Each structure stands twice: as C-alpha cells, then as structure tokens.
N, C-alpha and C positions, 0 to 999 in steps of 0.2 A: 387440308391438314389442320388449319386453325380451328375449323368447325368441329372436327373429330376430337381435338384436344379439349375443347370447351365442354363437350358432352361427357368426357371422362371425368373432368374436374367436378361437374355437377353431380355425376353419379356417386362419387365418393363423398360428396358433401351432404347428400340427402340425410344420412343417419343423424347428423347434428341437429336437424329440425324435428326429429322424432320426439314424441312426448316421453318424458322421463318420470319415473315414479320412485320415490324413496320409501323404503320399508325398514322399520325397526324390529329387531329380532329379540325373542325371549332368551334369557340366559339359562336355557334348559339343556344341560349336558347329559348325554346318555351313551350307552354302548351301541355300536352299529348292529349288534346281535340282540338288542333288547335288554331292558333292565332286569329281566329274570333269566337271562341266558346262563347256561353252565359252560359256555365256551370261554374258559379262563386260562391264563398263563400261570405257570409255576415260577416263583422267585426263589431259587436256592439260596440258602444262607451259609455263610462261612465264618469259622471261628476267628475272632480278632486276636492276632498275636503280634506283639512288639510294634503296635501301631502301623502295621504293614497292610496295604490293600492291594490285592491282585485281581485283575479281571482275566479274560481269556488270553490276552496278549501282553498287557502292560502291568507294571508294578510301581507303586508310589507310596510314600510315607504320609501319614496324617500330620498336618502342621500343628493342630491344636484340637484336643478332645473337649467335650463339654465338661464344665467344672463338676467334680464329684462323681463322675461316671465310674461304675463298677466294671473295670476292664475285663475281669475274669468271667463276667456274665454277659459279655457283649459280642454280638455278631455283626456282620455287614452283608449288604446285598446291593443290587443295582436295579434301576428303573431306566427303561429306554426313553431318551429325551434328546432331541436334536436342537433345542432352542438355546444352547450355550456353546458358543464357538471356542471358548477358552477352557472348557472343562478338562480336568486332569485325565478323564477317561472319555474320549470322543464318543458322542452320541449316547452317553450314559450319565446318570447321576447316581452317586453313591449315597447310601444311607447307613446309619448305625442303628441297631436295635438292642437296647439295654434290657436285661432280664428276659431274653428271648425264650427261655424255657418256662416262664411263668404265664399265668392267665392275664396278668396286667403287665404290659411292657411299655417302653418309651422309645419312640422313633425320632431320630435326628436326621433331617435331610440336609445334604450339602447343596443348598439351593443355588449357589453361584459356581459350583464345580471346582473350588480352589482347595478342597480338603482341609479347610479351616472350619471346624464345626462350632466355633465360638462366635461367629458373625452371622448366623442364620436364624436367630430367634430361638424361642423356647422349644423344648421337645414336645412331641405330640403323644398324648396318652392313647394307648392302643389295647383293645381287648380282642374283638373279633372282626368288626368291620369299621373301616375308616376311610375317608376321602383325603387324598393327598393332592396338593396343587403345586405345579411347577410353572414359574413365570418365565416368559421369553425375555432374554436379556435386552432386546431392543424395544419391546413393547410390553411394559410391565403389567398392563391390564389384560394382556392376552396370555391365557394359561392352558396347560394341559392337565387334566384331572385323571387320577387313578383311584379306583375303589379297591382297597386291599383287604385281605382276610386271612384266616388261618388255613393251612393246606388241607387238613383232614384226609391225608393220603392213607389208604388202607395198608396194613402191615405187609400183606403179600406182594405189594407193588414197590415197597420201599427199596429193596436191594437193587432191583432193575433200574429204577429211576436214579438212584444215587450213583451207580456205576456209569450210567449214560452221561450224567452231568460232570462227574469227576474227571472224565477224560478231557473235557473241555477246559477245566480249570486245574491244570497240573501243579500249580504253585500254591494252591489254597487247600485248607482243611475243610472239606465240605461237611456240614452237619447232617444229621439224620433227617430225611424228608418230613418227618412228623413235626419238625420245627419250622419248615419252610412256610412261605406266604404265597398267596394267590394274588394276581393282579387282573383287574378288569379295566381296560383303557376306555375312559369316557371321552372320546375324541369326536363325538358327533353332536352338533347343535341341532335340535329339533324345535322349530318355532311355528306356532299356529297363528296365522295372520288372516286378515281380511283384505281382499283386493277387489276394488270396484263393487263392494257390497257382497262379495262371495268369499267363502272360506277357502284358504289355501294352506299348504304346509311347505315350509322351507327347511331344507337339510343342508348343513355345511359340515363337511368332513375334513378334519385335520389329519389328512393322510400322511403328511410328512412328520407328524408327531413333534412339532416344534412349538406348539401352543398358540400359534398365530396363523393367519390366512394371508396368502400372497399369490400374485399372478404366477402361474406355472405353465410350463410348456411340455413336461414329460408325463408319461402315462401314470406314474405313481404320485403325481402332485395332488394338492388339496382339491376337493371336488364340491360341486353344488348341484342340488336338485330342487326344483320348484314343482309342486304337484297340486292338482285341483282337489285331491282327496284330503281327508282328515285322518290323523294317525294317533295311536296310543303308544307311549314310549315303552310299553312292556313287550311289544311285538318285535320279531326279528326283521331287521331292515336290509339284511345283506343282499337278498334277491332284488329288492326294490332299488337299491343303490347302484345296481349295474346300469341304471339309467342316468346316474349322476355324471356330470361332465367336469372336466378339468377347469379350474378357475381361470378363465380368460374370456375376452370378448366374443370368442367363438361358441361360448356356452349359450345355447338357444333353448327356449322353453315355449310350449304352446299352452296358453291360458285362456280358456273360454273363447276359443276361435281366433285368437290373435297370437302371433309369435313375438317373443321379447328376447333381447340379448342382455347379458350381464354387463353393465356399464362401469360400476365401481362397487367397492365394499371396504369396510374398515378392518384393520388388522386383527381386532379382537372378535370379529364376526358378529358384532351387535347391530350392524347397519349395512344394507345393500341398496343399490339403485339399479333399475332395469329400464330399458327403453324399447320401443316398438321397432320391429324389423320385418322384412319380407323374406328373410333367409329361413330355410327349413333345417331342423335338427338333423345331425348325422344318424343314420340308422344303425342299430345293433341287433344281433341275433336275439330272438325271444323264444320262450317256450312254445313248442308246436312247430317251429320253423325247420324246414329241411336243410341240413348242413352237409349232406353226403358229398356234395361237390366241392366243399371247402378244402383247400390245400394247406398242409402244415409242413414246417421245416423239421425234418428228422435230424437226429444228432450228428449224422455224417454229412449234413449239408444238403442232401437231396430233398426234393419236395414230393409229397405224396397226398393223394386224395383220401379223405376220411372213408370214402366208400370201400377202399381196399382193406379196411379193418373191420368192416361190418360183416357179421356172419348170421346166417339164418337162425332165428329164435334166440339169439344172444345179444343182449344190450351191450353198449360200449360205454365205459367210463373214461372221460378225459380228466385226468388228475392234474390240476394246475397248482404248482407250488414252487419251491426253490430249495437249494441246498442250505440256505441261510434261515429257513423257516422253522421255528421251534414248534409251531402248531402242526406243521406237516409231519415232523418227527414224532410228535405225540400220537398222531392218528395213523401212522404207518402200520402198526400191527393190525388195526381193523381193516385197512385196505388189503393187506396181504391175506387176511382171513377170507374176505369177500372173493379175492382172486382164486384162492385155493378151492373155493366151492365150485369152480368151473361154470358159474352161472353167467359170467361176463368176460368181455375182453377189456383191456386197459391200455391207455396210452398216457404216459407221464409227460406233461409239458412243463418245462422249467423256465421260470421268469427271472430276469436279471442274473443269468448264469452263462457259462460258455461250455464248449465241448469238454475241456479239460476238467472243470469242476464237477460236471455231471458224471463223467466217466469215473472219476474217483469216488463219487457218492454211490454210483451203481455198484461198484465193487465192495465198498464198505458195508452197504446195506442189502446187498444181494437182491437187486430188483430184477425180476424175471420178464417184465413186459417191455414193450417198445417205448423208447424215450425220444423226446423232441424238444426244440427250443421255441419259445414264444417270439415271433417276429412282429413287426409293426402292424401288419394286417391282422394278425391274431389279436393283438391288443385292441385294435380299433373296433373289430367286429364283435368280440366277446365282452370287452370292457370289464374285465375282472378286476375288482378292487381289493378283495380280501383273500388271504391265503391261509390254509388251502381252500380251493374251490373244486367241487366235483360236478362235472357236467355229464349227466346221464342221457345217453342217446339211444333211441329205439333201434331195432334191427333194420328198420326202414330208413334210418338216417335223420329222424326228427328229434329235437331236444325235448326230453320228458320233463326234466327239472334240473335246477342248479342249486346245490346245497353246500354248506361249509362244514357240516358234521358228517363224517363218514357213516356213522350209525344210521343216519336218516335215509341212507340208500336202501337199507334192508327192507323198508316198508314197500318199496317199489319192486324189489327183486323176489321177495317171498311170495309164493302163490296164496 
C-alpha cells in the first residue's frame, strides 16, 4: 500500500519539473470575425427625457449629466459589458450621445456604471468610426474594446427593426434606426510570437466580455488557442476558434511535436506561460467528420440520433443559438428563407435555455423545424463559441462547413 501511494504522489508531481516557457503577447485587439467583417450588432438609441434611463427591465435616473450638455439633442444607449459588478444596469454600460442627429456627435461613457457622467472624463468626439474602451473594475489595465459606427440602415428595413426592438424596451422612446449605432466587439487578442525559433500565433478570447481573462470552468468562459500557423487579422477566425479551449490547466496544445498545457496568464492577457505535458488535447468534431451517430437532446427531453433527420439528397442545418441571441434574431429571416426553399432540413439547438423559454420562443417566432437543447456532450464535441453558428451536414452525415453568417450557406446549397 505504501509503495502504491508513493507512485501516485510521484505521478502528480511530475508536471512541476516540466520546462516552463513565458510568452509576451502583442496588444492587438480584433474581432473574432476579422477586422473587415460585416457581422456587427445594432445599438438602438433612445430619446433622453427627464434624465431617465430605461433598459429592457430596469429604470434609473441620471445623477449628473456633463456640464453644458444639450439635453434636447441627447440620446442614450447601452454596451454589453460584464466587468462592473456594481453597474446600475447589470452586464451593461450606459452611454449618452449628444447631437445624435448630427454628423459630429459627442459620446459620454458611464465608465464606472454609477450614472454620474461627471466623473468619467471628457466626452469622445464621434463622426463615423470610433474605438471605445471599458476597463474592468478589478484590473484597470484589462479592457474590452468596441468599434462603433453609424448604422446606415436602409429605409425599407427601418420600420421592421424599430418595431422589433421597441417591444423589448416598452418604457423608452426609441429613435429611428437611421440614428442608431453599430458595434463590433474587439474581444480577441491575436499575438504573433516566436517559440523555439518558429512562428506561432496566440489567440485569447474574452468570451465573458468583462475586459479581463480568468480561469473558467464553464463552456462559455474565456478561451485560448495556440497555433503553429501565422494569421492576418483581416480574416474570419470563427471556424478556427472552435479549436480554442477554456482558460484552465486542461487547455492543451500541440506545438512542433510536443504537447503543452496552459500554466498561467495575466488578467490583461499580455502574458502567458506554458509547460510541457504528455496529455493529449480533447477531440472535437471537424469538417469532413461523420456525425450521423451523434445523439442530441430534443426539447421534450428524449435523445435522438442525427441520422434520423438525414434525408436522401437533402443537407441538414444544425442552427445553434439562443432565445437571448440578438444576432440569431437578426439572421432568422434568412434561415426561414432557406428552409422555405425546401433544399434542407433544420434542427434548432438552443444554448443556455430551457424547455419553457424555447417553447415560448417557438410560438412567438413561428419556428417550423425540430428544436433541441445543447447538453454537455454537444458543447464538448462541437465546441461552439459564437452565436449563431450554422453546422451544415451532408445527406451522408458528414460536416460540410460551420459558418456564422446564414447567407454563407447559400454558396453550398445553390447548384
């Protein structure tokens, strides 16, 4: 018994003798969809009245507006940010935009979430494109960056968009979409490094949108990927980042014939250390792989093989999203159009939802296809990081491609 115990102790002590390498990362922030992506989010603007701010659920009064602000020409909006635990609007930061109807506007960020706009520094001049940075309350050097712009929404789409968002903000006077902003979340650090004399690329994804990086244990936590390839920040990384792993010591990477695990990293993502290991990375489904035998959890709780949804000469789309996903809502008309063409079958897999929320969503949006819930096995094998994601499966059950823009599916479906 004593000899067995000694062997166990030695086995768990071995990693401490593994060689450790420290790597400094570039401060190169970009979008997971590439710097030239058109996959952006709309930021609706609301008319400021009586210094009252309303989001979808809460209402609060501004404590102090910037000195000299023209209140009659001021609107407000929100940016998603989880780095402030005491924000007046949980997981959001409010901003004011003065002269919102003019080509030259001024943006005031409520950087600390207290609705006192007199303690956040000067306003930011805004014309068409501007980078906004939000600091994490615990680690001030750790920031989440947004690139914002003018919406340029076509007139024929204004009424539909306005009515869709107005129902979510019943206490607010929503402005015409022509005044809205767009947001591109720059939550990916792409660093080009050299390791043992060879080029590598390091990706750190702030998936939790709090501006900093921390050890995570859940599927939607911050992620890391280390690759032997070199990348241009203009390209779309969404497919590549399916290989990214949650930030914890179980993140394993193969580099030039040797496996390494993530040993440590700084909260601002500017430094990491890796160490040698004999452990192999967890496998995920890749393009070309046969997934016909994979079982998914249907909305009623029953399990079903994907093979039961495969039909001769008809591809299958696995639409992965959520009732909370604004991008999914934006692309829903295109998916319905593809389904109406009768070229495909569709299964909608909902992440971070339950049967009740999905059933309500189905009725509200009149979804005609089979619906399912993402369980732990689905998360582990598909490793979906961005929503929506569309997994196109051949009639034979093999993954053809995984994309984030529904329109990209058409090039695979049209003869």
